[in-house]
A tleap script that builds the chain and sets N, CA, C and O, in Angstrom:
source leaprc.protein.ff14SB
mol = sequence {
  NMET ILE GLY ASP TRP ILE ASP ILE GLY TRP
  VAL ASN GLU ILE PRO VAL ARG GLY SER ARG
  THR VAL PRO VAL VAL GLY GLY GLU GLU ILE
  ALA VAL PHE ARG THR ALA ASP GLY ARG ILE
  PHE ALA LEU ALA ASN ARG CYS PRO HIE LYS
  GLY GLY PRO LEU SER GLN GLY ILE VAL HIE
  GLY HIE SER VAL ALA CYS PRO LEU HIE ASN
  TRP GLN ILE ALA LEU ALA THR GLY GLU ALA
  GLN GLY GLN ASP LYS GLY CYS THR PRO THR
  ILE PRO ALA LYS VAL SER GLY GLY ARG VAL
  LEU LEU CYS ARG ALA SER THR LEU LYS ALA
  ALA CALA
}
set mol.1.N position { -56.821 -28.323 -27.771 }
set mol.1.CA position { -56.625 -27.298 -26.741 }
set mol.1.C position { -56.612 -25.907 -27.702 }
set mol.1.O position { -56.038 -25.867 -28.790 }
set mol.2.N position { -57.219 -24.976 -27.209 }
set mol.2.CA position { -57.327 -23.708 -28.021 }
set mol.2.C position { -55.893 -22.947 -27.938 }
set mol.2.O position { -55.566 -22.228 -28.883 }
set mol.3.N position { -55.061 -23.093 -26.852 }
set mol.3.CA position { -53.897 -22.439 -26.759 }
set mol.3.C position { -52.735 -22.960 -28.106 }
set mol.3.O position { -51.800 -22.301 -28.562 }
set mol.4.N position { -53.151 -24.230 -28.471 }
set mol.4.CA position { -52.315 -24.608 -29.649 }
set mol.4.C position { -52.628 -24.072 -31.014 }
set mol.4.O position { -51.907 -24.284 -31.989 }
set mol.5.N position { -53.885 -23.273 -31.046 }
set mol.5.CA position { -54.284 -22.723 -32.253 }
set mol.5.C position { -54.466 -21.193 -32.073 }
set mol.5.O position { -54.669 -20.629 -30.998 }
set mol.6.N position { -54.368 -20.636 -33.239 }
set mol.6.CA position { -54.609 -19.155 -33.342 }
set mol.6.C position { -55.796 -18.949 -34.168 }
set mol.6.O position { -55.852 -19.318 -35.341 }
set mol.7.N position { -56.858 -18.287 -33.477 }
set mol.7.CA position { -58.169 -17.825 -34.114 }
set mol.7.C position { -57.903 -16.656 -35.135 }
set mol.7.O position { -57.447 -15.580 -34.747 }
set mol.8.N position { -58.195 -16.899 -36.418 }
set mol.8.CA position { -58.090 -15.880 -37.343 }
set mol.8.C position { -59.289 -15.216 -37.826 }
set mol.8.O position { -59.142 -14.237 -38.558 }
set mol.9.N position { -60.541 -15.643 -37.494 }
set mol.9.CA position { -61.828 -15.128 -37.839 }
set mol.9.C position { -62.795 -16.197 -38.060 }
set mol.9.O position { -62.688 -17.335 -37.604 }
set mol.10.N position { -63.789 -15.742 -38.821 }
set mol.10.CA position { -65.049 -16.512 -39.130 }
set mol.10.C position { -64.738 -17.111 -40.554 }
set mol.10.O position { -64.196 -16.490 -41.468 }
set mol.11.N position { -65.169 -18.420 -40.594 }
set mol.11.CA position { -64.816 -18.789 -41.934 }
set mol.11.C position { -65.636 -18.247 -43.028 }
set mol.11.O position { -65.171 -18.304 -44.167 }
set mol.12.N position { -66.904 -17.680 -42.815 }
set mol.12.CA position { -67.550 -16.931 -43.871 }
set mol.12.C position { -66.884 -15.676 -44.345 }
set mol.12.O position { -67.358 -15.122 -45.337 }
set mol.13.N position { -65.782 -15.140 -43.715 }
set mol.13.CA position { -65.040 -13.988 -44.050 }
set mol.13.C position { -64.213 -14.297 -45.111 }
set mol.13.O position { -63.707 -13.385 -45.765 }
set mol.14.N position { -63.988 -15.550 -45.392 }
set mol.14.CA position { -62.987 -16.109 -46.649 }
set mol.14.C position { -63.995 -16.449 -47.700 }
set mol.14.O position { -64.832 -17.341 -47.562 }
set mol.15.N position { -63.861 -15.632 -48.838 }
set mol.15.CA position { -64.772 -15.969 -49.920 }
set mol.15.C position { -64.631 -17.368 -50.397 }
set mol.15.O position { -63.502 -17.855 -50.341 }
set mol.16.N position { -65.666 -18.129 -50.885 }
set mol.16.CA position { -65.730 -19.298 -51.468 }
set mol.16.C position { -64.767 -19.326 -52.778 }
set mol.16.O position { -64.814 -18.398 -53.585 }
set mol.17.N position { -63.878 -20.449 -52.956 }
set mol.17.CA position { -62.783 -20.292 -53.995 }
set mol.17.C position { -62.087 -19.030 -53.963 }
set mol.17.O position { -61.897 -18.383 -54.993 }
set mol.18.N position { -61.693 -18.648 -52.811 }
set mol.18.CA position { -61.062 -17.345 -52.650 }
set mol.18.C position { -59.918 -17.637 -51.437 }
set mol.18.O position { -59.621 -18.764 -51.041 }
set mol.19.N position { -59.378 -16.443 -50.964 }
set mol.19.CA position { -58.471 -16.441 -49.886 }
set mol.19.C position { -58.513 -15.149 -49.013 }
set mol.19.O position { -59.196 -14.196 -49.388 }
set mol.20.N position { -57.802 -15.101 -47.869 }
set mol.20.CA position { -57.483 -13.941 -47.151 }
set mol.20.C position { -56.189 -14.187 -46.762 }
set mol.20.O position { -55.742 -15.333 -46.806 }
set mol.21.N position { -55.451 -13.139 -46.341 }
set mol.21.CA position { -53.922 -13.217 -45.988 }
set mol.21.C position { -53.941 -12.941 -44.411 }
set mol.21.O position { -54.816 -12.243 -43.897 }
set mol.22.N position { -52.929 -13.530 -43.700 }
set mol.22.CA position { -52.764 -13.299 -42.388 }
set mol.22.C position { -51.282 -12.863 -42.217 }
set mol.22.O position { -50.366 -13.579 -42.620 }
set mol.23.N position { -51.068 -11.635 -41.590 }
set mol.23.CA position { -49.742 -11.287 -41.472 }
set mol.23.C position { -49.090 -12.086 -40.349 }
set mol.23.O position { -49.763 -12.630 -39.473 }
set mol.24.N position { -47.695 -12.144 -40.404 }
set mol.24.CA position { -46.920 -12.808 -39.342 }
set mol.24.C position { -45.761 -11.978 -38.956 }
set mol.24.O position { -44.735 -11.858 -39.625 }
set mol.25.N position { -46.011 -11.412 -37.812 }
set mol.25.CA position { -44.825 -10.356 -37.346 }
set mol.25.C position { -43.636 -11.115 -37.636 }
set mol.25.O position { -43.593 -12.294 -37.285 }
set mol.26.N position { -42.454 -10.466 -38.365 }
set mol.26.CA position { -41.179 -11.037 -38.437 }
set mol.26.C position { -41.109 -12.102 -39.262 }
set mol.26.O position { -40.056 -12.730 -39.368 }
set mol.27.N position { -42.167 -12.419 -39.913 }
set mol.27.CA position { -42.042 -13.612 -40.878 }
set mol.27.C position { -42.990 -13.370 -42.151 }
set mol.27.O position { -43.487 -12.289 -42.466 }
set mol.28.N position { -43.132 -14.536 -42.785 }
set mol.28.CA position { -44.002 -14.700 -44.076 }
set mol.28.C position { -45.395 -14.418 -43.915 }
set mol.28.O position { -45.938 -14.870 -42.907 }
set mol.29.N position { -46.109 -13.711 -44.777 }
set mol.29.CA position { -47.537 -13.820 -44.660 }
set mol.29.C position { -48.120 -15.062 -45.101 }
set mol.29.O position { -47.627 -15.757 -45.989 }
set mol.30.N position { -49.223 -15.345 -44.441 }
set mol.30.CA position { -49.891 -16.631 -44.762 }
set mol.30.C position { -51.239 -16.369 -45.486 }
set mol.30.O position { -51.983 -15.411 -45.274 }
set mol.31.N position { -51.440 -17.409 -46.408 }
set mol.31.CA position { -52.609 -17.216 -47.333 }
set mol.31.C position { -53.522 -18.406 -46.905 }
set mol.31.O position { -53.092 -19.559 -46.877 }
set mol.32.N position { -54.858 -18.060 -46.559 }
set mol.32.CA position { -55.601 -19.019 -46.049 }
set mol.32.C position { -56.784 -19.092 -47.154 }
set mol.32.O position { -57.404 -18.102 -47.541 }
set mol.33.N position { -56.996 -20.389 -47.593 }
set mol.33.CA position { -57.820 -20.577 -48.765 }
set mol.33.C position { -59.148 -21.413 -48.381 }
set mol.33.O position { -59.114 -22.318 -47.548 }
set mol.34.N position { -60.312 -21.030 -49.060 }
set mol.34.CA position { -61.517 -21.694 -48.824 }
set mol.34.C position { -61.891 -22.349 -50.142 }
set mol.34.O position { -61.934 -21.591 -51.111 }
set mol.35.N position { -62.143 -23.518 -50.322 }
set mol.35.CA position { -62.544 -24.251 -51.655 }
set mol.35.C position { -63.999 -24.295 -51.943 }
set mol.35.O position { -64.788 -23.857 -51.106 }
set mol.36.N position { -64.353 -24.720 -52.907 }
set mol.36.CA position { -65.880 -24.779 -53.206 }
set mol.36.C position { -66.622 -25.584 -52.360 }
set mol.36.O position { -67.798 -25.335 -52.094 }
set mol.37.N position { -65.887 -26.730 -51.826 }
set mol.37.CA position { -66.500 -27.759 -51.007 }
set mol.37.C position { -66.396 -27.328 -49.541 }
set mol.37.O position { -66.825 -28.065 -48.653 }
set mol.38.N position { -65.817 -26.111 -49.269 }
set mol.38.CA position { -65.783 -25.566 -47.965 }
set mol.38.C position { -64.508 -25.976 -47.113 }
set mol.38.O position { -64.431 -25.606 -45.941 }
set mol.39.N position { -63.658 -26.624 -47.611 }
set mol.39.CA position { -62.467 -27.023 -46.995 }
set mol.39.C position { -61.572 -25.820 -46.901 }
set mol.39.O position { -61.539 -24.959 -47.779 }
set mol.40.N position { -60.764 -25.786 -45.679 }
set mol.40.CA position { -59.816 -24.663 -45.567 }
set mol.40.C position { -58.436 -25.196 -45.412 }
set mol.40.O position { -58.195 -26.208 -44.754 }
set mol.41.N position { -57.420 -24.404 -46.112 }
set mol.41.CA position { -56.124 -24.768 -46.296 }
set mol.41.C position { -55.436 -23.389 -45.988 }
set mol.41.O position { -55.934 -22.286 -46.211 }
set mol.42.N position { -54.185 -23.649 -45.425 }
set mol.42.CA position { -53.334 -22.564 -45.245 }
set mol.42.C position { -51.799 -22.910 -45.720 }
set mol.42.O position { -51.219 -23.957 -45.433 }
set mol.43.N position { -51.261 -21.859 -46.484 }
set mol.43.CA position { -49.986 -21.974 -46.958 }
set mol.43.C position { -49.259 -20.552 -46.844 }
set mol.43.O position { -49.853 -19.476 -46.779 }
set mol.44.N position { -47.844 -20.735 -46.830 }
set mol.44.CA position { -47.024 -19.591 -46.915 }
set mol.44.C position { -47.512 -18.855 -48.260 }
set mol.44.O position { -47.783 -19.493 -49.277 }
set mol.45.N position { -47.602 -17.416 -48.171 }
set mol.45.CA position { -48.237 -16.778 -49.433 }
set mol.45.C position { -47.090 -16.465 -50.393 }
set mol.45.O position { -46.791 -15.292 -50.613 }
set mol.46.N position { -46.387 -17.558 -51.017 }
set mol.46.CA position { -45.448 -17.461 -52.000 }
set mol.46.C position { -45.284 -18.721 -52.851 }
set mol.46.O position { -45.158 -19.842 -52.361 }
set mol.47.N position { -45.295 -18.479 -54.051 }
set mol.47.CA position { -45.161 -19.593 -54.993 }
set mol.47.C position { -43.742 -20.038 -54.910 }
set mol.47.O position { -42.885 -19.184 -54.686 }
set mol.48.N position { -43.372 -21.402 -55.081 }
set mol.48.CA position { -42.105 -21.806 -54.941 }
set mol.48.C position { -41.251 -21.695 -56.157 }
set mol.48.O position { -40.074 -22.056 -56.130 }
set mol.49.N position { -41.845 -21.181 -57.272 }
set mol.49.CA position { -41.194 -20.779 -58.532 }
set mol.49.C position { -40.481 -19.472 -58.341 }
set mol.49.O position { -39.259 -19.353 -58.252 }
set mol.50.N position { -41.444 -18.420 -58.284 }
set mol.50.CA position { -40.649 -17.117 -58.306 }
set mol.50.C position { -41.269 -16.138 -57.245 }
set mol.50.O position { -41.229 -14.910 -57.324 }
set mol.51.N position { -41.773 -16.777 -56.368 }
set mol.51.CA position { -42.420 -16.018 -55.165 }
set mol.51.C position { -43.639 -15.311 -55.289 }
set mol.51.O position { -43.966 -14.451 -54.470 }
set mol.52.N position { -44.314 -15.616 -56.244 }
set mol.52.CA position { -45.773 -14.934 -56.741 }
set mol.52.C position { -46.640 -15.129 -55.294 }
set mol.52.O position { -46.452 -16.028 -54.474 }
set mol.53.N position { -47.620 -14.061 -55.210 }
set mol.53.CA position { -48.493 -14.094 -54.026 }
set mol.53.C position { -49.742 -15.067 -54.292 }
set mol.53.O position { -50.742 -14.689 -54.903 }
set mol.54.N position { -49.604 -16.179 -53.843 }
set mol.54.CA position { -50.728 -17.240 -54.078 }
set mol.54.C position { -52.041 -16.875 -53.575 }
set mol.54.O position { -52.988 -17.558 -53.963 }
set mol.55.N position { -52.261 -15.897 -52.763 }
set mol.55.CA position { -53.354 -15.444 -52.227 }
set mol.55.C position { -54.164 -14.668 -53.485 }
set mol.55.O position { -55.387 -14.554 -53.407 }
set mol.56.N position { -53.527 -14.211 -54.491 }
set mol.56.CA position { -54.072 -13.536 -55.574 }
set mol.56.C position { -54.240 -14.454 -56.826 }
set mol.56.O position { -54.394 -14.007 -57.962 }
set mol.57.N position { -54.197 -15.722 -56.523 }
set mol.57.CA position { -54.324 -16.755 -57.560 }
set mol.57.C position { -55.642 -17.195 -57.616 }
set mol.57.O position { -56.430 -16.806 -56.754 }
set mol.58.N position { -56.064 -18.083 -58.659 }
set mol.58.CA position { -57.292 -18.658 -58.764 }
set mol.58.C position { -57.428 -19.936 -58.194 }
set mol.58.O position { -56.627 -20.810 -58.524 }
set mol.59.N position { -58.431 -20.201 -57.291 }
set mol.59.CA position { -58.447 -21.483 -56.661 }
set mol.59.C position { -59.593 -22.346 -57.495 }
set mol.59.O position { -60.700 -21.931 -57.835 }
set mol.60.N position { -59.076 -23.547 -57.711 }
set mol.60.CA position { -59.867 -24.533 -58.516 }
set mol.60.C position { -59.798 -25.908 -58.020 }
set mol.60.O position { -58.712 -26.488 -57.996 }
set mol.61.N position { -60.914 -26.495 -57.609 }
set mol.61.CA position { -60.754 -27.781 -56.976 }
set mol.61.C position { -59.922 -27.599 -55.560 }
set mol.61.O position { -60.290 -26.756 -54.741 }
set mol.62.N position { -58.841 -28.398 -55.339 }
set mol.62.CA position { -57.935 -28.202 -54.105 }
set mol.62.C position { -56.545 -27.754 -54.356 }
set mol.62.O position { -55.547 -28.076 -53.712 }
set mol.63.N position { -56.626 -26.889 -55.480 }
set mol.63.CA position { -55.316 -26.283 -55.838 }
set mol.63.C position { -55.489 -24.706 -56.163 }
set mol.63.O position { -56.618 -24.283 -56.415 }
set mol.64.N position { -54.399 -23.856 -56.160 }
set mol.64.CA position { -54.494 -22.666 -56.538 }
set mol.64.C position { -53.456 -22.431 -57.775 }
set mol.64.O position { -52.417 -23.085 -57.871 }
set mol.65.N position { -53.833 -21.459 -58.684 }
set mol.65.CA position { -52.887 -21.189 -59.736 }
set mol.65.C position { -52.138 -19.952 -59.399 }
set mol.65.O position { -52.818 -18.941 -59.227 }
set mol.66.N position { -50.758 -19.860 -59.269 }
set mol.66.CA position { -50.028 -18.819 -59.046 }
set mol.66.C position { -50.387 -17.611 -60.163 }
set mol.66.O position { -50.371 -17.850 -61.371 }
set mol.67.N position { -50.656 -16.518 -59.711 }
set mol.67.CA position { -50.820 -15.467 -60.705 }
set mol.67.C position { -49.743 -14.922 -61.591 }
set mol.67.O position { -50.035 -14.153 -62.506 }
set mol.68.N position { -48.442 -15.310 -61.344 }
set mol.68.CA position { -47.286 -14.780 -62.067 }
set mol.68.C position { -47.184 -15.754 -63.294 }
set mol.68.O position { -47.214 -15.276 -64.428 }
set mol.69.N position { -47.062 -17.132 -63.097 }
set mol.69.CA position { -46.843 -17.934 -64.162 }
set mol.69.C position { -47.621 -19.235 -64.232 }
set mol.69.O position { -47.248 -20.215 -64.876 }
set mol.70.N position { -48.824 -19.157 -63.457 }
set mol.70.CA position { -49.869 -20.258 -63.612 }
set mol.70.C position { -49.400 -21.553 -63.019 }
set mol.70.O position { -50.002 -22.594 -63.284 }
set mol.71.N position { -48.331 -21.539 -62.212 }
set mol.71.CA position { -48.045 -22.795 -61.551 }
set mol.71.C position { -49.193 -23.147 -60.734 }
set mol.71.O position { -49.800 -22.299 -60.080 }
set mol.72.N position { -49.531 -24.472 -60.758 }
set mol.72.CA position { -50.603 -25.166 -59.914 }
set mol.72.C position { -50.024 -25.735 -58.664 }
set mol.72.O position { -49.161 -26.611 -58.715 }
set mol.73.N position { -50.454 -25.282 -57.607 }
set mol.73.CA position { -50.150 -25.691 -56.242 }
set mol.73.C position { -51.226 -26.375 -55.539 }
set mol.73.O position { -52.373 -25.933 -55.470 }
set mol.74.N position { -50.769 -27.624 -54.943 }
set mol.74.CA position { -51.738 -28.212 -54.351 }
set mol.74.C position { -51.916 -27.671 -52.923 }
set mol.74.O position { -50.954 -27.519 -52.170 }
set mol.75.N position { -53.232 -27.376 -52.566 }
set mol.75.CA position { -53.549 -26.803 -51.313 }
set mol.75.C position { -53.144 -27.592 -50.210 }
set mol.75.O position { -52.656 -26.979 -49.260 }
set mol.76.N position { -53.243 -28.825 -50.136 }
set mol.76.CA position { -53.168 -29.866 -49.088 }
set mol.76.C position { -51.735 -29.994 -48.600 }
set mol.76.O position { -51.326 -30.015 -47.439 }
set mol.77.N position { -50.938 -30.091 -49.954 }
set mol.77.CA position { -49.382 -30.300 -49.463 }
set mol.77.C position { -48.387 -29.197 -49.824 }
set mol.77.O position { -47.236 -29.216 -49.387 }
set mol.78.N position { -48.821 -28.289 -50.583 }
set mol.78.CA position { -47.966 -27.161 -51.037 }
set mol.78.C position { -47.128 -27.678 -52.334 }
set mol.78.O position { -46.399 -26.881 -52.924 }
set mol.79.N position { -47.221 -28.737 -52.671 }
set mol.79.CA position { -46.458 -29.115 -53.921 }
set mol.79.C position { -46.933 -28.613 -55.086 }
set mol.79.O position { -48.134 -28.473 -55.317 }
set mol.80.N position { -45.802 -28.253 -56.051 }
set mol.80.CA position { -46.176 -27.889 -57.440 }
set mol.80.C position { -46.695 -29.117 -58.201 }
set mol.80.O position { -46.230 -30.241 -58.010 }
set mol.81.N position { -47.592 -28.876 -58.994 }
set mol.81.CA position { -48.231 -30.018 -59.787 }
set mol.81.C position { -47.762 -30.075 -61.280 }
set mol.81.O position { -47.219 -29.112 -61.822 }
set mol.82.N position { -47.992 -31.191 -61.870 }
set mol.82.CA position { -47.630 -31.587 -63.252 }
set mol.82.C position { -46.048 -31.530 -63.300 }
set mol.82.O position { -45.458 -32.068 -62.364 }
set mol.83.N position { -45.432 -31.031 -64.130 }
set mol.83.CA position { -44.014 -30.986 -64.673 }
set mol.83.C position { -43.273 -29.985 -63.628 }
set mol.83.O position { -42.055 -30.094 -63.491 }
set mol.84.N position { -43.897 -29.145 -62.993 }
set mol.84.CA position { -43.301 -28.154 -62.031 }
set mol.84.C position { -42.781 -28.735 -60.867 }
set mol.84.O position { -43.320 -29.746 -60.418 }
set mol.85.N position { -41.755 -28.208 -60.287 }
set mol.85.CA position { -40.890 -28.786 -59.026 }
set mol.85.C position { -40.999 -27.660 -58.102 }
set mol.85.O position { -40.842 -26.502 -58.488 }
set mol.86.N position { -41.272 -27.981 -56.846 }
set mol.86.CA position { -41.167 -27.116 -55.638 }
set mol.86.C position { -42.175 -27.326 -54.814 }
set mol.86.O position { -43.108 -28.061 -55.138 }
set mol.87.N position { -42.116 -26.712 -53.653 }
set mol.87.CA position { -42.824 -26.919 -52.491 }
set mol.87.C position { -43.196 -25.636 -51.470 }
set mol.87.O position { -42.257 -25.073 -50.908 }
set mol.88.N position { -44.424 -25.229 -51.260 }
set mol.88.CA position { -44.629 -24.020 -50.477 }
set mol.88.C position { -45.072 -24.701 -49.156 }
set mol.88.O position { -45.838 -25.662 -49.082 }
set mol.89.N position { -44.416 -23.995 -48.022 }
set mol.89.CA position { -44.968 -24.581 -46.651 }
set mol.89.C position { -46.278 -24.549 -46.380 }
set mol.89.O position { -46.917 -23.557 -46.730 }
set mol.90.N position { -46.860 -25.524 -45.771 }
set mol.90.CA position { -48.270 -25.484 -45.298 }
set mol.90.C position { -48.406 -25.397 -43.726 }
set mol.90.O position { -47.597 -25.848 -42.914 }
set mol.91.N position { -49.439 -24.813 -43.486 }
set mol.91.CA position { -49.740 -24.641 -42.086 }
set mol.91.C position { -51.007 -25.311 -41.603 }
set mol.91.O position { -52.021 -24.859 -42.135 }
set mol.92.N position { -51.190 -26.253 -40.749 }
set mol.92.CA position { -52.270 -27.007 -40.361 }
set mol.92.C position { -53.510 -25.970 -40.040 }
set mol.92.O position { -53.328 -25.044 -39.250 }
set mol.93.N position { -54.632 -26.145 -40.616 }
set mol.93.CA position { -55.833 -25.277 -40.294 }
set mol.93.C position { -57.113 -26.120 -40.008 }
set mol.93.O position { -57.284 -27.235 -40.502 }
set mol.94.N position { -57.902 -25.573 -39.267 }
set mol.94.CA position { -59.240 -26.302 -39.086 }
set mol.94.C position { -60.213 -25.206 -38.795 }
set mol.94.O position { -59.851 -24.041 -38.627 }
set mol.95.N position { -61.539 -25.627 -38.736 }
set mol.95.CA position { -62.667 -24.824 -38.475 }
set mol.95.C position { -63.362 -25.464 -37.239 }
set mol.95.O position { -63.618 -26.667 -37.184 }
set mol.96.N position { -63.648 -24.581 -36.257 }
set mol.96.CA position { -64.247 -24.978 -35.049 }
set mol.96.C position { -65.233 -23.816 -34.725 }
set mol.96.O position { -64.872 -22.655 -34.534 }
set mol.97.N position { -66.516 -24.260 -34.685 }
set mol.97.CA position { -67.578 -23.443 -34.286 }
set mol.97.C position { -67.660 -22.194 -35.224 }
set mol.97.O position { -67.996 -21.082 -34.819 }
set mol.98.N position { -67.338 -22.469 -36.456 }
set mol.98.CA position { -67.422 -21.463 -37.623 }
set mol.98.C position { -66.129 -20.493 -37.595 }
set mol.98.O position { -66.036 -19.594 -38.430 }
set mol.99.N position { -65.204 -20.684 -36.682 }
set mol.99.CA position { -64.070 -19.943 -36.610 }
set mol.99.C position { -62.880 -20.776 -37.419 }
set mol.99.O position { -62.752 -21.992 -37.280 }
set mol.100.N position { -62.149 -20.095 -38.155 }
set mol.100.CA position { -60.900 -20.543 -38.754 }
set mol.100.C position { -59.675 -20.534 -37.641 }
set mol.100.O position { -59.489 -19.556 -36.917 }
set mol.101.N position { -58.860 -21.726 -37.582 }
set mol.101.CA position { -57.943 -21.836 -36.552 }
set mol.101.C position { -56.594 -22.209 -37.348 }
set mol.101.O position { -56.632 -22.945 -38.335 }
set mol.102.N position { -55.494 -21.698 -36.895 }
set mol.102.CA position { -54.249 -21.927 -37.528 }
set mol.102.C position { -53.407 -22.663 -36.432 }
set mol.102.O position { -53.587 -22.258 -35.284 }
set mol.103.N position { -52.562 -23.631 -36.605 }
set mol.103.CA position { -51.706 -24.184 -35.776 }
set mol.103.C position { -50.640 -23.259 -35.343 }
set mol.103.O position { -49.761 -22.865 -36.109 }
set mol.104.N position { -50.733 -22.913 -34.079 }
set mol.104.CA position { -49.742 -22.116 -33.382 }
set mol.104.C position { -48.165 -22.252 -33.606 }
set mol.104.O position { -47.441 -21.292 -33.871 }
set mol.105.N position { -47.779 -23.423 -33.480 }
set mol.105.CA position { -46.359 -23.822 -33.728 }
set mol.105.C position { -46.003 -23.698 -35.158 }
set mol.105.O position { -44.911 -23.235 -35.487 }
set mol.106.N position { -46.894 -24.101 -36.034 }
set mol.106.CA position { -46.539 -23.929 -37.515 }
set mol.106.C position { -46.531 -22.450 -37.918 }
set mol.106.O position { -45.698 -21.985 -38.696 }
set mol.107.N position { -47.448 -21.785 -37.379 }
set mol.107.CA position { -47.435 -20.281 -37.744 }
set mol.107.C position { -46.193 -19.611 -37.226 }
set mol.107.O position { -45.571 -18.808 -37.921 }
set mol.108.N position { -45.815 -19.953 -35.955 }
set mol.108.CA position { -44.592 -19.284 -35.509 }
set mol.108.C position { -43.310 -19.834 -36.239 }
set mol.108.O position { -42.363 -19.110 -36.544 }
set mol.109.N position { -43.365 -20.999 -36.454 }
set mol.109.CA position { -42.127 -21.540 -37.585 }
set mol.109.C position { -42.170 -20.873 -38.770 }
set mol.109.O position { -41.082 -20.547 -39.245 }
set mol.110.N position { -43.312 -20.550 -39.452 }
set mol.110.CA position { -43.397 -19.773 -40.677 }
set mol.110.C position { -42.646 -18.382 -40.377 }
set mol.110.O position { -41.904 -17.914 -41.240 }
set mol.111.N position { -42.817 -17.806 -39.300 }
set mol.111.CA position { -42.293 -16.464 -39.005 }
set mol.111.C position { -40.790 -16.452 -38.746 }
set mol.111.O position { -40.173 -15.386 -38.737 }
set mol.112.N position { -40.175 -17.663 -38.528 }
set mol.112.CA position { -38.806 -17.608 -38.315 }
set mol.112.C position { -37.948 -17.553 -39.663 }
set mol.112.O position { -36.719 -17.502 -39.610 }
savepdb mol mol.pdb
quit
């Protein structure tokens, strides 16, 4: 059902191995990532370590490196990798008809 999803634009507007951000009124900005294999992931745009903007990090495989201290964050789970501990909230995302959709309930929860 489309009412359960928020359309944020065309998938090709997100660079391969890159991201774009989505503002959330009254809440945290969301970073939407596109991997080299074309998968789409969405996370709160903050590293669990020091709050660095993950959208400015380097995407490799299915993780992103925080631009502040190089923490590796798994895009699917938001979990810090290796010896690092912490988790960034994830938002369910999907592509339908070339459009990127974010789960409305999770997006609104991120705004709270």
